[in-house]
N, C-alpha and C positions, 0 to 999 in steps of 0.2 A: 799783924805784922810779926814776923820772926826775925830776930837779929842773930847773926852768927859773928862771933869775934874771930878775926883772922890774924890776930897777934895775941901775945900774952898781955892782958890788961895791966896798965900801970903808967905808961908814958908814951908820948908820941914818937913818930919817926922810926918805928920798928919795921922789919921786913915782913912781908906777907908769908904766912905759913902755908906751903903748897898743899898739904893734906886737907886744907879747908875746901879745896875744889871737890874732893870726893864727898865731903859732908854736904856741900851745896847741892850736888847732883842728887843725893839721897833725899834731902829735905824737899827739893823741888819735885821729885817723883812723888813723895807723900802728899805734898800740897795739891798737886795735879790730880792725884787719885781721890782726894777728899771731896773734890768738886767745889770747895770754898775758894773765894777770892781773897787770898792771903799774900801780902807782899813779903818778899824775902830780901833782907838787907844785910850787907857785909860791911864791917867796920874794922879797918886796920890794914895798913900796907897797900892800899889801893892806889895805883899809879897809872900813868898813861900806858906804860908797857905791859900792864896786866889786866886792865879794866875790861878789855874785850873778852879775855879768857874767863874772867869772873862772871861776866854777863852770860857767856855761852854755857856756863855751868848751872845757870838758873837764877842768879841774883837779878833783882830789878830795882834795887836801891843801893846807893853806895855812899860811904863816909870816907872822904879823902881830905884829911886835915893837912898834915905836913906836906903832902904832895902838891898842894895848892899854896898854902900860906908860907912855905919856905922858899917860894920863887918870887922874883920881883914883878912878874907880869901874870897876875891871877887869871885874867881873861884868856891869855894864850894857853895856859894849862887846861883850863876848863874847855876851851874850844877843841884842844887836842883830844881830851877825853871824850867829848861828844863825837868827834870824828871816828874814834876807835869804836865807840858804841854803835854808830851807824853801820859799821861793817858786819855787825853780828845779826844773824837772822835766827828767829825762833820758829821751830816747826810746829 
């Protein structure tokens, strides 16, 4: 597994750093070229409105703390995230 931090480490609730998408694409390209089965995880700023784009860039594992636990209905947020992920197709 490779973990990319998509916020500056230190505290929760930060915004996703958009440049992480380019890093994700490059790491995914290298993983795919290696032929190894390596998971690519993103931690930080993952929310309903960006999880699809993060997945499309190559991530297949997601850490979404504040996006879930700062909401009153955890299941609703998780279901919304799953719905966004279902829209993403990998070639």
